[in-house]
N, C-alpha and C positions, 0 to 999 in steps of 0.2 A: 459716536466715534466714526470718523471718516476712514475709508480704505485708502491706503497709499496707492499711487498710480500703478505700481508694478503688480498689485493684487487684483486689478480690474480685468486683466487679460484672462482668456479662457484657458483651462487646463489643457496641456498637450495630450493628444490621443495618438495611438499608434495603430496602424492597420497591418494585420498579418499578411505577408506577401504571398503566401501559398493559397491553395484552394481550401474552401471550407469543407470540413468533414463532420456531418451530424453525429457520427458514431464516436462516442467519448472513450470507449474501451475497446481495443482490438486484441483479440486472442490469437495466438499462434500455437501450433503443435510441433512436437519434435519426436522423431523416432527414438531418440536417446532418453526422452523423459520417462519418468516412472510415476505411477499412482501408488501411494503408500498410505495405509490406514494405521494410525497410532491411537492407542487408548491412553488417555492421560490419567496418571495415578492421583488420587486425592491427596491434597496437602503439598503437592510439588508445584512450583511456579511454572508458568507456561514456557519460559525460556528453557529451563532444565528438562521439562517434559517433552519438548519438541527438538531442541538443538542437539542435545546429547545423543538421543537414539539415532537421529539422522547422521550425525558425525560418525558414529560407529559403523554406519553403512557406507561411509565415504562420500556422503552428500554434503556439499558446502553451501548450497543456495537452494531455496525452495519458496513456494507460496503455500498458504494454508487457508483452510476453511474449517471453522469450529462448528460442529452440529451438536446442539443440546448441551446440557450440563449446568452446573451451578458454580458460582464463584463467590468465595467469602470476601475477596477484595480484588481490585484491579488497579 
């Protein structure tokens, strides 16, 4: 099967106009930020275990790290 002429051209590539930064994740700190430790109750989904307690504290956005534990399903 022969390629049609329009398929013989090279795929277009784009060059990023800015400087290259080898650091893939940049972290910033804020004096208004808080560190909160929550203990998740067994049998409760992550959403309910994280979002509801944070909402009661007036927090509407956050990042999380889960240390340890076992999950029956994800």
